N, C-alpha and C positions, 0 to 999 in steps of 0.2 A: 457187668459194669464195674468199673474201678471206683472205689470210694476215695482212695489215696494213691497217688502215683508220684514217685520221686525220680528225677532224671539228672544224673551227673552231680549228685549232691556232695559238696565239699564244705567243711567247716574248719576254720582255723581260729585259734586263740593265741594271739601274739605270733610267735614263730612256729608254734606247734600246730600241725594239721591233725585234727581230731577225726574227721571223716574224709575219706579219700575216693571220691567219685562213685557214690552209691546209686545204683538203679534198683528200685524196688516198687512193687505195686501191691495193693490190697484190694481184693474183690469184695463186693457186697455180700454180707452174710458170712464172711470168713472169720475164723478164729486163729490168729497168727501170734506165735510166741517168738520173742527175740531173746537170744541168750548170748552170753559172752562174759569174759572175766571182767573184774573191776578195772575201769579205765579203757575198756575196749571201744567205747563210743556208743554203746547201745542206748543209754539215756539221752545223749545228745541227739541221736537219730530220732527217738520218740518225740522229743520236744519240737523238732522241726516238723515231724509228721502232724503234730497237734497244733502247729502254727504259733507255738509259744516262743520260738526262736527262729532267727533268720539264717539261712545258709550263706556261706561266703560266696559260693558259686552253685549254679544248678537251678532247676525249676521244680516247683511243687504244684501238683494239681489236686483239687478236692472236688469230687463228684464231677469231674471233667472240666472244671473251671481253673484256669491258671491263676495261682495266688500271687497278688501283688503285695509284697510285704511293706510297701510304702503307704498303702491305704489302711491306716489303723482302724478306721470305722468299720470297714468291711471285714478286716481280720477279727475284730471283736465280735461282730455279728456271727461269723462262722463259728468261732470258738464257743459262743454262748448258746447258739441254736443247734449246731450240728455235731458238737463233740462233747462227750462227758469224760471228765478226768478223775482218775483214782490214783492217789499217790501212796507211797510207803507211810508217810506222815499225813494223817487224814485231814489236817487243817480245819477241823470243826471248831465252831465258836463256842467256848465254854459258858458264856453268859446266856446262850439260847438253849431252848429245849431241842430234843431230837427232831420233833416235828418242824420247828422253826428253821433248823439247820437245813433240812431237806427242802423246805418251801422256798428258801432264799433265792436260788437261781431262777425259779419260775416267776416270783414277784418282780425280780430285776428285769425280766423280759416283758412284763406287763400283764401277766396272768392275774385274773381276779383272785382276791384272797381266799374266798370260799372254795373256788375251783382248785387252787394250789393246795389248800389244806386237805381237800378230799383226795387228791392225787397222792399227796405225801402220806396220808393214812394208808392208802392202798399199797404203796410201795413198802412202807415199813412193815405192814402186816405180811406181805408176800415174802419178806426177808426174815421172818421169825421174830419181829420186834413189836408185834401187836401187844397193846397194854402198857408199853414203855414210852409212848410218844411224848409224854409230858416230863419225862426225866431229863436231867441235864447230863452233860458229857461225863462229868466226874462220877456219875452214879451207874455207869455201865462198864463192861469189860472191854479190853482191847479188840477182841474179835467182833464184839457188837459195834464198836466205833467204826470199824472198817465196813460193816454192813450198812451203817448210816451213811458213810461216804459213798457207797455204791448207790444207795437210794437217791442221794443228792445228785449223783452223776446221771441218773436215769430220769429225773423229774421233767426235763424238757424233751423227752423222747428223741435223743440224739441219733444220728446216723451211725456213729462209731463211739465206742468206749476205748480210751487209751489209758492203760494202767502201768505205772512205773513201780516195780517191786511191791505190788499190793499185799504180798504176804510176808514181807521182810521183817516185820515186827511181831509175827504171830507164831504160835506153836504149831506142830504138825496137824493137830486136829482142826484148829481154826483155819489153817492154810488150806486144807482140803475142803472145808466148808465153803470158803471163798471161791475155790475152783469150781465146785458144784454149782454155785450161784452164777458164775460166769458162763458155764456151759449151758445152763438153762436160759440165761439171757440171750446167748448166741442161738440156741434152738428156736427162739422166738423171732429171730431175724436180725438182731443187732450185731454189727461187725465189732470185733474185739481185737485190739493189738495190745499185747502184754509183754513187758520187759521183765525178765527174772534171771537170777543166777542159779535157780534151782531146776536142774534138768528134769527131775522126776515130775515136777509140776508142768514144765514146758511141754513135755511129751503127751500131756492130756489135751493139748490144742489140736487143730487140724493140720497146721503147717508150722515148721520150725526153721527159723533163720538164725544162723550163728554168725556173730560179728567178732572179728579179731583184728586188732590194730587199725580200726577205722574202716575196714573193708568187709564185704560179705564173704565169709569162708565157705558156707554151705547154705542151701535153701532146698528143703525137702518136705514133701507131704508126709504126715504121720500115718503109718499103716496100723490099723486096728486088727487084733487077733480074731 
């Protein structure tokens, strides 16, 4: 089953065409990495996959449902319930504790506070942040911030995690730790699509798509030794 399917996706900003007729699908349980140079269109593609941006032309399907970008209520529902986002800049709220940051998307969807708190505790503990739940963002490291962002993305048990340069602000040790977390999440059945400019990290995924000048240059399965 396909979680995400793109058909003939084009995206233009003014006179510039950013994406040039992309066809791409992501299967349930797949770990897909998208690579490309700066300005290649990879982040624009990810934002359309995550229903954060509308294509100029083409169709997007999510779990077999054709997405109508004019139905904002349904778009919001899909984004909040079905997709977890992890960005290069974590966008955590400094006035909240780690626990509160993770709980927020669940509370927004109507989960009871005690249930959301229990789930957030479990996620933070599983990501090596047990005992730090009541700290605030300025009291933890950059690598820990990204793990909090991952926990927040997982709180609503999404069908897919979409990550845009999730290791872009991290050193090599923390970058690899994030990758190990993603691989474990993927082993448990969550689909992951990750945009990165770091080929070494991308090759740890199951499949690698390279974007160049707004088009798919290559699409291949990663062979393990």
